[in-house]
TORPA-204417 format. One record per residue: y, x negated, z of N, C-alpha, C, O in turn. Coordinates in steps of 0.2 Angstrom, whole numbers, plus 5000, padded with zeros to 4 digits. Layout:
// TORPA-204417
PT/n.c2/n.c1/n.c3/ca.c2/ca.c1/ca.c3/c.c2/c.c1/c.c3/o.c2/o.c1/o.c3
PT/Y/X/Z/Y/X/Z/Y/X/Z/Y/X/Z .
...
***
This chain:
// TORPA-204417
PT/n.c2/n.c1/n.c3/ca.c2/ca.c1/ca.c3/c.c2/c.c1/c.c3/o.c2/o.c1/o.c3
PT/4994/4996/5000/5000/5000/5000/5006/4996/5000/5007/4991/5004 .
PT/5011/4997/4996/5017/4994/4996/5022/4997/5001/5023/5003/5001 .
PT/5026/4993/5004/5030/4995/5009/5037/4998/5006/5039/5003/5008 .
PT/5040/4994/5001/5046/4996/4999/5047/4995/4991/5045/4989/4989 .
PT/5049/5000/4988/5050/4999/4980/5057/5000/4979/5060/5005/4982 .
PT/5061/4996/4975/5068/4998/4974/5068/4998/4966/5064/4995/4963 .
PT/5074/5001/4964/5075/5001/4956/5082/5000/4955/5087/5004/4958 .
PT/5084/4996/4950/5091/4995/4949/5092/4988/4945/5087/4985/4943 .
PT/5098/4987/4943/5100/4981/4939/5102/4975/4944/5105/4976/4949 .
PT/5099/4969/4941/5101/4963/4944/5105/4959/4939/5103/4959/4933 .
PT/5110/4956/4941/5115/4952/4936/5115/4945/4938/5113/4943/4944 .
PT/5118/4941/4934/5120/4934/4935/5127/4934/4938/5131/4937/4935 .
PT/5128/4931/4944/5134/4930/4947/5137/4923/4946/5134/4918/4948 .
PT/5143/4923/4943/5146/4917/4942/5153/4917/4946/5157/4921/4945 .
PT/5154/4911/4950/5160/4911/4954/5163/4904/4953/5159/4899/4953 .
PT/5169/4903/4953/5173/4897/4953/5173/4895/4961/5171/4899/4965 .
PT/5174/4888/4962/5174/4886/4969/5180/4890/4973/5185/4892/4970 .
PT/5179/4891/4979/5183/4894/4983/5190/4892/4983/5191/4886/4983 .
PT/5195/4896/4982/5202/4894/4981/5204/4892/4974/5210/4891/4972 .
PT/5199/4893/4969/5201/4891/4962/5200/4898/4958/5196/4902/4959 .
PT/5205/4898/4953/5205/4904/4949/5200/4903/4943/5199/4898/4941 .
PT/5198/4909/4941/5194/4909/4935/5197/4906/4929/5194/4903/4925 .
PT/5203/4907/4928/5207/4905/4922/5208/4897/4922/5210/4895/4917 .
PT/5207/4894/4928/5208/4887/4928/5202/4883/4930/5202/4877/4929 .
PT/5196/4886/4932/5191/4882/4935/5187/4879/4929/5187/4881/4923 .
PT/5184/4873/4931/5180/4869/4927/5173/4870/4928/5168/4867/4924 .
PT/5171/4873/4934/5164/4874/4936/5163/4881/4938/5168/4884/4941 .
PT/5157/4883/4937/5155/4890/4940/5148/4889/4944/5144/4886/4941 .
PT/5148/4892/4949/5142/4893/4953/5138/4899/4951/5140/4904/4951 .
PT/5132/4898/4949/5127/4903/4946/5122/4905/4951/5118/4901/4954 .
PT/5122/4912/4953/5117/4915/4957/5115/4922/4954/5118/4924/4949 .
PT/5111/4925/4957/5109/4932/4955/5111/4937/4961/5112/4935/4966 .
PT/5112/4943/4958/5114/4948/4963/5114/4955/4960/5115/4956/4954 .
PT/5111/4960/4964/5111/4967/4962/5109/4971/4968/5105/4969/4972 .
PT/5112/4977/4969/5111/4980/4976/5104/4982/4977/5102/4980/4983 .
PT/5100/4984/4973/5093/4986/4974/5089/4980/4975/5085/4980/4980 .
PT/5090/4974/4971/5086/4968/4972/5088/4965/4979/5084/4962/4982 .
PT/5095/4965/4981/5097/4963/4987/5093/4966/4993/5091/4963/4998 .
PT/5092/4973/4992/5089/4976/4998/5081/4974/4998/5079/4973/5003 .
PT/5078/4973/4992/5071/4971/4992/5070/4964/4995/5066/4963/4998 .
PT/5075/4960/4993/5075/4953/4996/5075/4953/5004/5072/4950/5007 .
PT/5080/4957/5006/5081/4958/5014/5075/4961/5017/5072/4958/5022 .
PT/5072/4966/5014/5066/4969/5016/5060/4964/5016/5056/4963/5021 .
PT/5059/4960/5011/5054/4955/5011/5055/4949/5016/5050/4947/5019 .
PT/5061/4947/5017/5063/4942/5022/5061/4945/5029/5059/4941/5034 .
PT/5061/4951/5030/5060/4954/5037/5052/4957/5037/5051/4961/5042 .
PT/5048/4955/5033/5041/4957/5033/5038/4962/5029/5032/4964/5030 .
PT/5042/4965/5024/5039/4970/5020/5036/4967/5014/5038/4962/5011 .
PT/5031/4971/5011/5029/4970/5004/5034/4974/5000/5033/4980/4999 .
PT/5038/4970/4996/5043/4973/4992/5042/4972/4985/5040/4967/4982 .
PT/5044/4977/4981/5043/4977/4974/5050/4980/4971/5053/4984/4974 .
PT/5052/4976/4966/5059/4978/4962/5057/4980/4955/5054/4976/4952 .
PT/5059/4986/4953/5058/4988/4946/5065/4988/4942/5070/4990/4945 .
PT/5064/4985/4936/5070/4985/4932/5068/4983/4925/5062/4983/4923 .
PT/5073/4982/4921/5072/4980/4914/5077/4974/4913/5082/4974/4915 .
PT/5074/4969/4910/5077/4962/4909/5077/4960/4902/5072/4962/4898 .
PT/5081/4955/4899/5080/4952/4893/5075/4947/4893/5074/4943/4898 .
PT/5071/4946/4888/5066/4941/4888/5069/4935/4886/5069/4933/4880 .
PT/5072/4932/4890/5077/4926/4889/5077/4921/4895/5074/4923/4900 .
PT/5079/4915/4895/5080/4911/4901/5083/4914/4907/5081/4913/4912 .
PT/5088/4918/4905/5092/4921/4911/5088/4927/4914/5088/4928/4920 .
PT/5084/4931/4910/5080/4936/4913/5074/4933/4917/5073/4935/4922 .
PT/5071/4927/4914/5066/4924/4918/5069/4921/4924/5065/4920/4929 .
PT/5075/4919/4924/5078/4916/4930/5078/4921/4936/5077/4920/4942 .
PT/5080/4927/4934/5080/4933/4939/5073/4934/4942/5073/4934/4948 .
PT/5068/4934/4938/5061/4935/4941/5059/4929/4945/5056/4930/4950 .
PT/5061/4923/4943/5059/4917/4946/5062/4917/4953/5058/4916/4958 .
PT/5068/4919/4954/5072/4919/4960/5069/4924/4965/5069/4923/4971 .
PT/5068/4930/4962/5066/4935/4967/5059/4934/4969/5057/4935/4975 .
PT/5055/4931/4965/5048/4929/4967/5048/4924/4973/5045/4924/4978 .
PT/5053/4919/4972/5054/4914/4977/5056/4917/4984/5055/4914/4989 .
PT/5059/4923/4984/5061/4926/4990/5056/4932/4992/5057/4936/4997 .
PT/5050/4932/4989/5045/4936/4992/5044/4943/4989/5041/4947/4991 .
PT/5049/4944/4983/5049/4951/4980/5044/4951/4974/5044/4946/4970 .
PT/5040/4956/4973/5036/4956/4967/5040/4960/4962/5041/4966/4963 .
PT/5042/4957/4956/5046/4961/4951/5041/4965/4947/5036/4963/4945 .
PT/5043/4971/4945/5040/4975/4940/5045/4977/4935/5049/4981/4935 .
PT/5044/4973/4929/5049/4972/4924/5047/4974/4917/5041/4973/4915 .
PT/5051/4978/4914/5051/4979/4907/5055/4974/4903/5061/4973/4905 .
PT/5052/4971/4898/5056/4965/4895/5058/4968/4888/5055/4972/4885 .
PT/5064/4965/4886/5067/4967/4880/5070/4961/4876/5074/4957/4879 .
PT/5067/4960/4870/5068/4954/4866/5076/4953/4864/5078/4948/4863 .
PT/5079/4959/4863/5085/4959/4860/5091/4961/4865/5097/4961/4863 .
PT/5090/4962/4871/5095/4964/4876/5098/4958/4879/5096/4952/4878 .
PT/5103/4959/4883/5107/4954/4887/5106/4955/4895/5105/4961/4897 .
PT/5108/4950/4899/5108/4951/4906/5115/4952/4908/5120/4949/4906 .
PT/5116/4958/4912/5123/4959/4914/5125/4953/4919/5121/4950/4922 .
PT/5132/4952/4918/5135/4947/4922/5141/4949/4926/5144/4954/4924 .
PT/5142/4946/4932/5149/4948/4935/5151/4941/4938/5148/4937/4940 .
PT/5158/4941/4937/5162/4935/4940/5165/4937/4946/5168/4942/4947 .
PT/5164/4933/4951/5167/4934/4958/5172/4928/4959/5170/4922/4960 .
PT/5178/4930/4960/5184/4926/4962/5186/4927/4969/5189/4932/4971 .
PT/5184/4922/4974/5185/4923/4981/5193/4922/4982/5195/4917/4979 .
PT/5196/4926/4986/5203/4924/4988/5205/4928/4994/5203/4933/4996 .
PT/5209/4924/4998/5211/4927/5004/5217/4931/5003/5219/4932/4997 .
PT/5219/4934/5008/5225/4939/5008/5231/4935/5006/5232/4929/5009 .
PT/5236/4937/5002/5236/4944/5000/5233/4945/4993/5233/4950/4990 .
PT/5230/4939/4990/5227/4940/4983/5220/4944/4984/5219/4948/4979 .
PT/5216/4943/4989/5210/4946/4989/5205/4944/4984/5206/4940/4980 .
PT/5198/4946/4985/5193/4945/4981/5192/4949/4975/5193/4955/4976 .
PT/5191/4947/4969/5191/4951/4963/5184/4950/4960/5181/4945/4959 .
PT/5182/4956/4957/5175/4956/4954/5177/4958/4947/5180/4963/4946 .
PT/5174/4954/4942/5175/4956/4935/5168/4957/4932/5164/4952/4932 .
PT/5167/4963/4929/5160/4965/4927/5160/4963/4919/5164/4964/4915 .
PT/5154/4961/4917/5152/4960/4910/5145/4962/4909/5141/4958/4908 .
PT/5144/4969/4910/5137/4971/4910/5136/4977/4904/5131/4980/4904 .
PT/5141/4978/4900/5140/4983/4895/5134/4981/4891/5133/4976/4889 .
PT/5130/4986/4889/5124/4986/4885/5119/4981/4887/5115/4977/4883 .
PT/5118/4980/4894/5113/4976/4897/5107/4979/4896/5106/4985/4895 .
PT/5101/4975/4897/5094/4978/4896/5093/4984/4900/5090/4989/4897 .
PT/5095/4985/4906/5094/4991/4910/5097/4997/4908/5095/5002/4910 .
PT/5102/4997/4903/5105/5003/4901/5101/5007/4896/5102/5012/4895 .
PT/5095/5004/4894/5091/5007/4889/5084/5009/4893/5079/5010/4889 .
PT/5083/5008/4899/5077/5008/4903/5074/5015/4903/5078/5020/4903 .
PT/5068/5016/4902/5064/5022/4902/5058/5022/4907/5055/5016/4908 .
PT/5057/5027/4911/5051/5027/4915/5044/5024/4912/5041/5021/4916 .
PT/5043/5026/4906/5037/5024/4903/5036/5016/4902/5031/5014/4901 .
PT/5042/5013/4903/5042/5006/4902/5040/5002/4908/5038/4996/4908 .
PT/5041/5005/4914/5040/5002/4920/5033/5004/4924/5030/5009/4922 .
PT/5031/4999/4928/5025/5000/4931/5026/5005/4937/5025/5004/4943 .
PT/5027/5012/4935/5029/5017/4940/5023/5019/4945/5024/5022/4950 .
PT/5017/5017/4943/5011/5018/4947/5012/5015/4954/5009/5018/4959 .
PT/5016/5010/4955/5017/5007/4962/5020/5012/4966/5020/5011/4973 .
PT/5023/5017/4964/5027/5022/4968/5021/5027/4971/5023/5030/4976 .
PT/5015/5027/4969/5010/5032/4971/5008/5030/4978/5005/5035/4981 .
PT/5008/5024/4980/5006/5022/4987/5011/5018/4990/5010/5014/4995 .
PT/5018/5020/4989/5023/5016/4992/5025/5020/4998/5025/5026/4998 .
PT/5027/5016/5003/5030/5019/5010/5037/5022/5009/5039/5027/5011 .
PT/5041/5018/5005/5048/5019/5004/5050/5018/4997/5047/5013/4994 .
PT/5055/5021/4994/5058/5020/4988/5065/5020/4989/5068/5025/4992 .
PT/5069/5015/4986/5076/5015/4987/5080/5013/4981/5077/5009/4977 .
PT/5085/5017/4979/5090/5015/4974/5097/5017/4976/5098/5019/4982 .
PT/5102/5016/4971/5109/5017/4973/5112/5021/4968/5110/5022/4962 .
PT/5119/5023/4970/5123/5026/4965/5126/5022/4959/5129/5024/4955 .
PT/5124/5015/4960/5127/5011/4954/5122/5012/4948/5125/5012/4943 .
PT/5116/5012/4949/5111/5013/4943/5113/5019/4939/5113/5018/4933 .
PT/5113/5025/4941/5115/5030/4937/5122/5030/4933/5123/5034/4929 .
PT/5126/5026/4936/5133/5025/4933/5132/5021/4926/5137/5021/4923 .
PT/5127/5017/4925/5127/5012/4920/5126/5015/4913/5128/5013/4908 .
PT/5122/5021/4912/5120/5024/4906/5116/5030/4907/5114/5032/4913 .
PT/5116/5034/4902/5112/5040/4902/5104/5039/4903/5101/5042/4908 .
PT/5101/5034/4900/5094/5032/4901/5093/5030/4908/5088/5032/4912 .
PT/5098/5026/4911/5097/5023/4918/5098/5029/4923/5094/5029/4928 .
PT/5102/5034/4921/5103/5040/4925/5096/5044/4925/5094/5046/4931 .
PT/5093/5045/4919/5087/5049/4919/5081/5046/4922/5077/5049/4925 .
PT/5081/5039/4922/5076/5035/4925/5076/5035/4932/5071/5036/4936 .
PT/5082/5035/4935/5084/5036/4942/5081/5042/4945/5077/5042/4950 .
PT/5083/5048/4941/5080/5054/4943/5073/5055/4943/5070/5057/4948 .
PT/5070/5052/4938/5062/5053/4937/5059/5049/4943/5054/5051/4945 .
PT/5061/5043/4944/5058/5039/4949/5059/5042/4956/5054/5042/4960 .
PT/5065/5044/4958/5066/5048/4964/5061/5054/4965/5058/5055/4970 .
PT/5060/5058/4959/5056/5063/4960/5049/5061/4960/5045/5064/4964 .
PT/5046/5056/4957/5039/5054/4957/5038/5051/4964/5033/5053/4967 .
PT/5043/5047/4967/5041/5044/4973/5041/5050/4979/5037/5049/4983 .
PT/5046/5054/4978/5046/5060/4983/5039/5064/4983/5036/5066/4988 .
PT/5037/5066/4977/5031/5069/4976/5025/5066/4979/5020/5069/4981 .
PT/5025/5059/4978/5019/5055/4981/5019/5054/4988/5015/5051/4991 .
PT/5025/5056/4991/5025/5056/4999/5029/5050/5002/5029/5049/5008 .
PT/5032/5046/4997/5036/5041/5000/5043/5043/5003/5045/5049/5001 .
PT/5045/5040/5008/5052/5041/5010/5057/5038/5005/5057/5032/5004 .
PT/5061/5043/5003/5066/5040/4998/5073/5039/5001/5075/5043/5005 .
PT/5076/5034/4999/5083/5033/5002/5087/5031/4996/5085/5028/4991 .
PT/5094/5032/4997/5099/5032/4992/5105/5030/4995/5108/5033/5000 .
PT/5108/5024/4993/5115/5022/4995/5120/5024/4990/5119/5022/4984 .
PT/5125/5028/4992/5130/5030/4987/5133/5025/4983/5134/5025/4977 .
PT/5135/5020/4987/5137/5013/4984/5142/5014/4978/5141/5012/4972 .
PT/5148/5018/4979/5152/5020/4973/5156/5014/4971/5158/5009/4975 .
PT/5156/5013/4964/5160/5008/4961/5165/5011/4956/5163/5014/4951 .
PT/5172/5010/4958/5177/5013/4954/5177/5010/4947/5180/5013/4943 .
PT/5175/5004/4946/5175/5001/4939/5170/5003/4935/5170/5002/4929 .
PT/5165/5008/4937/5160/5011/4933/5161/5018/4931/5160/5020/4926 .
PT/5164/5022/4936/5165/5029/4934/5170/5032/4939/5172/5029/4944 .
PT/5172/5038/4938/5177/5041/4942/5174/5045/4948/5168/5045/4948 .
PT/5178/5047/4953/5175/5051/4959/5172/5057/4956/5166/5059/4959 .
PT/5175/5061/4952/5172/5067/4949/5165/5066/4946/5160/5070/4947 .
PT/5165/5061/4941/5159/5059/4938/5153/5058/4942/5148/5060/4942 .
PT/5155/5053/4947/5150/5051/4952/5147/5057/4956/5141/5058/4957 .
PT/5152/5061/4959/5150/5067/4963/5145/5072/4959/5140/5074/4961 .
PT/5147/5073/4952/5143/5078/4949/5136/5075/4947/5131/5079/4947 .
PT/5136/5069/4946/5129/5066/4945/5125/5065/4951/5119/5067/4951 .
PT/5128/5062/4956/5124/5060/4962/5122/5066/4966/5116/5066/4969 .
PT/5126/5071/4966/5123/5077/4970/5117/5080/4967/5113/5084/4970 .
PT/5117/5080/4960/5111/5082/4957/5104/5078/4959/5099/5081/4958 .
PT/5105/5072/4961/5100/5068/4963/5097/5069/4970/5092/5067/4972 .
PT/5102/5072/4974/5100/5072/4981/5094/5077/4983/5092/5076/4989 .
PT/5092/5081/4979/5086/5085/4980/5080/5081/4982/5076/5084/4986 .
PT/5080/5075/4979/5074/5071/4981/5075/5065/4985/5071/5060/4985 .
PT/5081/5065/4989/5082/5060/4994/5081/5062/5001/5084/5067/5003 .
PT/5078/5058/5005/5077/5059/5012/5082/5056/5016/5084/5059/5021 .
PT/5084/5050/5014/5089/5046/5018/5095/5044/5014/5094/5041/5009 .
PT/5101/5046/5016/5107/5044/5013/5111/5039/5017/5112/5040/5023 .
PT/5113/5034/5013/5118/5029/5016/5124/5030/5012/5124/5030/5006 .
PT/5130/5031/5016/5136/5032/5013/5142/5029/5017/5142/5029/5023 .
PT/5146/5025/5014/5152/5023/5017/5157/5028/5019/5157/5033/5015 .
PT/5160/5028/5025/5164/5034/5027/5170/5035/5021/5171/5041/5020 .
PT/5172/5030/5018/5178/5031/5013/5175/5035/5007/5178/5039/5004 .
PT/5168/5033/5005/5165/5036/4999/5163/5044/5001/5163/5048/4996 .
PT/5161/5045/5007/5160/5052/5009/5166/5056/5008/5165/5062/5005 .
PT/5172/5054/5009/5178/5058/5008/5180/5058/5001/5181/5063/4998 .
PT/5180/5052/4998/5183/5051/4991/5179/5054/4986/5181/5058/4981 .
PT/5172/5053/4986/5167/5055/4981/5164/5062/4983/5164/5066/4978 .
PT/5162/5063/4989/5159/5069/4991/5163/5074/4994/5161/5080/4995 .
PT/5170/5073/4995/5175/5077/4997/5174/5079/5004/5175/5085/5006 .
PT/5171/5075/5008/5169/5076/5015/5174/5073/5020/5174/5067/5021 .
PT/5179/5077/5023/5183/5074/5028/5182/5077/5034/5178/5081/5035 .
PT/5186/5074/5039/5185/5077/5046/5181/5071/5050/5180/5066/5048 .
PT/5179/5073/5056/5176/5069/5061/5169/5067/5058/5166/5070/5054 .
PT/5167/5060/5059/5161/5057/5056/5155/5061/5057/5151/5062/5053 .
PT/5154/5064/5064/5148/5067/5065/5148/5074/5062/5143/5076/5059 .
PT/5154/5077/5061/5154/5083/5057/5152/5082/5049/5149/5086/5046 .
PT/5154/5076/5047/5153/5074/5040/5145/5073/5039/5142/5076/5034 .
PT/5142/5070/5044/5135/5069/5044/5131/5075/5044/5126/5076/5040 .
PT/5133/5080/5049/5130/5086/5049/5130/5090/5043/5126/5094/5041 .
PT/5136/5090/5040/5138/5094/5034/5133/5092/5028/5130/5096/5024 .
PT/5133/5085/5027/5129/5082/5022/5121/5084/5023/5118/5086/5018 .
PT/5119/5083/5029/5112/5085/5031/5110/5092/5029/5105/5093/5027 .
PT/5115/5096/5031/5114/5103/5031/5114/5106/5023/5109/5109/5021 .
PT/5119/5103/5020/5119/5105/5013/5114/5102/5008/5113/5106/5003 .
PT/5112/5096/5010/5107/5093/5005/5100/5092/5007/5096/5089/5004 .
PT/5099/5094/5014/5092/5093/5016/5090/5086/5018/5084/5085/5018 .
PT/5095/5082/5019/5093/5075/5021/5090/5075/5028/5092/5078/5033 .
PT/5085/5071/5029/5082/5070/5036/5086/5065/5040/5086/5066/5046 .
PT/5089/5060/5036/5093/5055/5040/5099/5054/5035/5099/5053/5029 .
PT/5105/5054/5039/5111/5052/5036/5114/5046/5039/5115/5046/5046 .
PT/5116/5041/5036/5119/5035/5039/5125/5034/5036/5126/5033/5030 .
PT/5131/5034/5040/5137/5033/5038/5140/5026/5041/5140/5025/5047 .
PT/5142/5022/5036/5145/5015/5038/5152/5016/5039/5155/5019/5035 .
PT/5155/5012/5043/5162/5013/5045/5166/5006/5045/5170/5005/5049 .
PT/5164/5001/5042/5167/4994/5042/5166/4991/5049/5161/4991/5052 .
PT/5172/4989/5051/5172/4986/5058/5171/4991/5063/5170/4988/5069 .
PT/5171/4997/5062/5169/5002/5067/5162/5003/5068/5159/5008/5072 .
PT/5157/5000/5064/5150/5001/5065/5147/5006/5061/5151/5009/5056 .
PT/5142/5009/5063/5138/5014/5059/5136/5020/5063/5135/5019/5069 .
PT/5135/5025/5060/5133/5031/5064/5127/5034/5060/5128/5035/5054 .
PT/5122/5036/5063/5116/5040/5060/5115/5046/5063/5115/5047/5069 .
PT/5113/5051/5059/5111/5058/5061/5104/5058/5059/5102/5058/5053 .
PT/5099/5059/5063/5092/5060/5062/5089/5066/5065/5089/5066/5072 .
PT/5086/5071/5062/5083/5077/5065/5088/5080/5070/5086/5082/5076 .
PT/5094/5080/5069/5099/5083/5073/5102/5078/5079/5107/5080/5082 .
PT/5099/5072/5079/5101/5068/5085/5106/5063/5082/5105/5060/5076 .
PT/5111/5061/5086/5116/5056/5083/5115/5049/5087/5114/5049/5093 .
PT/5116/5044/5083/5115/5037/5085/5121/5033/5083/5123/5034/5077 .
PT/5124/5029/5087/5129/5025/5085/5128/5017/5086/5124/5015/5090 .
PT/5130/5013/5081/5129/5006/5082/5135/5002/5080/5138/5003/5075 .
PT/5138/4998/5085/5143/4993/5083/5141/4988/5079/5135/4986/5078 .
PT/5146/4984/5076/5145/4978/5072/5143/4972/5077/5146/4972/5082 .
PT/5140/4967/5074/5139/4961/5077/5144/4956/5074/5144/4955/5068 .
PT/5148/4953/5078/5153/4949/5075/5150/4943/5071/5145/4940/5073 .
PT/5154/4941/5066/5151/4935/5062/5157/4932/5059/5162/4935/5057 .
PT/5156/4925/5058/5161/4921/5054/5159/4922/5047/5153/4921/5044 .
PT/5164/4925/5043/5162/4927/5036/5163/4922/5031/5169/4919/5030 .
PT/5157/4919/5028/5158/4915/5023/5158/4918/5016/5161/4916/5011 .
PT/5154/4924/5016/5153/4928/5009/5151/4935/5011/5145/4936/5014 .
PT/5156/4939/5010/5154/4946/5012/5150/4950/5007/5148/4956/5009 .
PT/5150/4948/5001/5146/4951/4996/5139/4952/4998/5136/4947/4999 .
PT/5136/4958/4997/5129/4960/4999/5128/4962/5006/5123/4963/5008 .
PT/5134/4962/5010/5133/4964/5017/5130/4971/5018/5126/4972/5022 .
PT/5133/4976/5014/5130/4983/5014/5123/4983/5012/5119/4987/5015 .
PT/5121/4979/5007/5114/4979/5005/5109/4976/5011/5104/4978/5012 .
PT/5112/4971/5014/5108/4968/5020/5107/4973/5025/5102/4973/5028 .
PT/5113/4977/5027/5112/4982/5032/5106/4987/5030/5102/4989/5034 .
PT/5106/4989/5024/5101/4994/5021/5094/4991/5022/5090/4994/5024 .
PT/5094/4985/5020/5087/4981/5020/5085/4981/5027/5079/4982/5028 .
PT/5089/4979/5032/5087/4978/5039/5085/4985/5042/5080/4985/5045 .
PT/5089/4990/5040/5087/4997/5043/5080/4999/5040/5076/5001/5044 .
PT/5079/4998/5033/5073/5001/5030/5067/4997/5033/5062/4999/5034 .
PT/5068/4990/5034/5063/4986/5036/5060/4988/5043/5054/4989/5044 .
PT/5065/4989/5048/5063/4991/5054/5060/4998/5054/5055/4999/5058 .
PT/5062/5003/5050/5059/5009/5050/5052/5009/5047/5047/5012/5049 .
PT/5051/5005/5042/5045/5004/5039/5040/5001/5043/5034/5002/5043 .
PT/5042/4997/5048/5038/4993/5053/5037/4997/5059/5034/4995/5064 .
PT/5039/5004/5059/5038/5008/5064/5043/5009/5069/5042/5013/5074 .
PT/5049/5006/5068/5054/5007/5073/5058/5014/5072/5058/5017/5067 .
PT/5061/5016/5077/5065/5022/5077/5072/5021/5074/5073/5015/5072 .
PT/5076/5026/5073/5082/5026/5070/5087/5021/5073/5091/5017/5070 .
PT/5087/5021/5080/5091/5017/5084/5090/5010/5083/5094/5006/5082 .
PT/5083/5008/5083/5081/5001/5081/5083/4999/5074/5085/4994/5073 .
PT/5082/5004/5069/5084/5003/5062/5091/5001/5062/5093/4996/5058 .
PT/5096/5004/5065/5103/5003/5065/5104/4996/5068/5108/4992/5065 .
PT/5101/4994/5073/5101/4987/5076/5100/4982/5071/5103/4977/5070 .
PT/5094/4983/5068/5092/4978/5063/5096/4978/5057/5098/4972/5054 .
PT/5099/4984/5055/5103/4984/5049/5110/4980/5051/5112/4976/5047 .
PT/5113/4981/5057/5119/4978/5059/5118/4971/5060/5122/4967/5058 .
PT/5112/4969/5063/5111/4961/5064/5110/4958/5057/5112/4952/5056 .
PT/5106/4961/5053/5105/4958/5046/5111/4957/5042/5113/4952/5039 .
PT/5116/4962/5043/5122/4962/5039/5127/4956/5042/5130/4953/5038 .
PT/5126/4955/5049/5131/4950/5052/5128/4943/5049/5132/4939/5048 .
PT/5122/4942/5049/5119/4936/5047/5121/4935/5039/5122/4929/5038 .
PT/5120/4940/5035/5122/4939/5028/5129/4937/5027/5130/4933/5023 .
PT/5134/4939/5031/5141/4937/5030/5141/4929/5031/5146/4926/5029 .
PT/5136/4926/5034/5137/4918/5035/5133/4915/5029/5133/4908/5030 .
PT/5131/4918/5024/5127/4915/5019/5130/4916/5012/5132/4922/5011 .
PT/5131/4911/5009/5134/4911/5002/5129/4915/4997/5123/4914/4998 .
PT/5132/4919/4993/5128/4923/4988/5127/4930/4990/5129/4932/4995 .
PT/5123/4934/4986/5122/4941/4987/5116/4942/4992/5116/4947/4995 .
PT/5112/4937/4993/5105/4938/4996/5105/4937/5004/5108/4932/5006 .
PT/5102/4941/5008/5101/4940/5015/5095/4936/5016/5089/4938/5017 .
PT/5096/4929/5016/5090/4924/5017/5090/4923/5025/5093/4919/5028 .
PT/5086/4928/5028/5086/4928/5036/5079/4928/5038/5074/4929/5034 .
PT/5078/4928/5044/5071/4929/5047/5071/4934/5053/5076/4936/5055 .
PT/5065/4938/5054/5065/4942/5059/5067/4940/5066/5071/4943/5070 .
PT/5066/4933/5067/5068/4930/5073/5075/4929/5074/5078/4930/5079 .
PT/5079/4928/5069/5086/4927/5069/5089/4934/5070/5094/4935/5074 .
PT/5086/4939/5067/5089/4946/5068/5088/4948/5075/5093/4951/5078 .
PT/5082/4947/5078/5081/4949/5085/5086/4945/5090/5088/4947/5095 .
PT/5087/4938/5088/5091/4934/5092/5098/4937/5092/5102/4937/5097 .
PT/5101/4939/5086/5107/4942/5086/5108/4949/5090/5113/4950/5094 .
PT/5102/4953/5090/5102/4959/5094/5102/4957/5101/5106/4960/5105 .
PT/5098/4952/5103/5097/4951/5110/5103/4948/5113/5105/4949/5119 .
PT/5107/4943/5109/5112/4940/5112/5119/4943/5110/5124/4941/5113 .
PT/5119/4947/5105/5125/4950/5103/5129/4946/5099/5135/4949/5096 .
PT/5127/4940/5097/5131/4936/5092/5126/4930/5090/5120/4930/5093 .
PT/5128/4926/5086/5124/4921/5083/5122/4915/5088/5116/4912/5088 .
PT/5126/4914/5093/5125/4908/5097/5124/4902/5094/5127/4901/5088 .
PT/5121/4897/5097/5120/4890/5094/5112/4889/5094/5109/4889/5100 .
PT/5109/4888/5089/5102/4886/5088/5101/4879/5090/5104/4874/5086 .
PT/5098/4877/5095/5097/4870/5097/5089/4868/5097/5087/4862/5098 .
***
C-alpha cells in the first residue's frame, strides 16, 4: 500500500545569487520545485512511501526532475513526451522594499497536455492519501480534467483526499479559480487554505473559526486547515477546533514553506497521529524548511520532534 500519492507540475527553478538582479547576473542556481512534488518529498523525508504523478519532457531536464525526486525517496509515476518542454520559473530574492519576485516560463509545458490514461493511476487504488493543489487545474483544460478524474478515482478507492487551494494570481483570476475549484471540492476530504485566499478566492470573511465551519458545512470537508502566516494555523475536524502557533525560524528561503507544512501534517496523519499532532508536525516541518535553500524540505523526523519538544531549533551538538 502506498501512503501518499500527489499529482502536479514540477519545474526547473533558476535563481541569481542573493542580492543580484536577473538582468545583471552571470550565474543561475538550478533546482527543482513544484507544490505537489514538494509535499511528496516532505512526506518521504518523514517516513511515508510517496509517489508523484505528472508528465515530463523526455529530455535531460525531465530526467533531472525524476533523478532528484528519486534521490529524496519519492517514486515518480511519469508520462513522457518527446516534443514537450519543462516549465521553468525564475526566483529573484530581495529584501524590503523590493521583495522577492517570481517570473514563470511554463506555457505549453508537458503537464498542460496530461491525460489520466497516460499516468499509472492504478497506484491510487491502494493509496492511503491523495494530494493535489489549485495550481494544477489553473495550467490548462487537460490538467483541470485530469485533476478532477484523479480526485474522483482516489476518493472512490477510499483514499483520504486533500487539496491545497494554493492560489496563484499570475495563473488566473479570483473568479476563475473560485468557479473551477469549488467544482472539485465534492471529492475532497481535507482542505488547506490560506486565510487571505479563503476571503479573496472563496469569498469567506469573518472570524477564522466561522470561515472553517462555513467551508466544512457547505462542501462536506472532514477537515479544514486554515493557515494564517505568523499567526499560525487553525484546523476544524469533525466539529472540533485545534490551533497551532508557528515555530520561530531564521529564514534563509521561504519558498516551499506552505508545502512543507502540508507534507508534515499529512505525514503525521498517515502515521496515525491525530489532527493536533498533524498541526505540530506541519508547523515544525515548515519552520525547518525556512532554514533550507530551495523548494524542498530536506528534514528528518527527529529534527521535527526536536523542534516540537524544544519550541525552536536550538543547537545540535
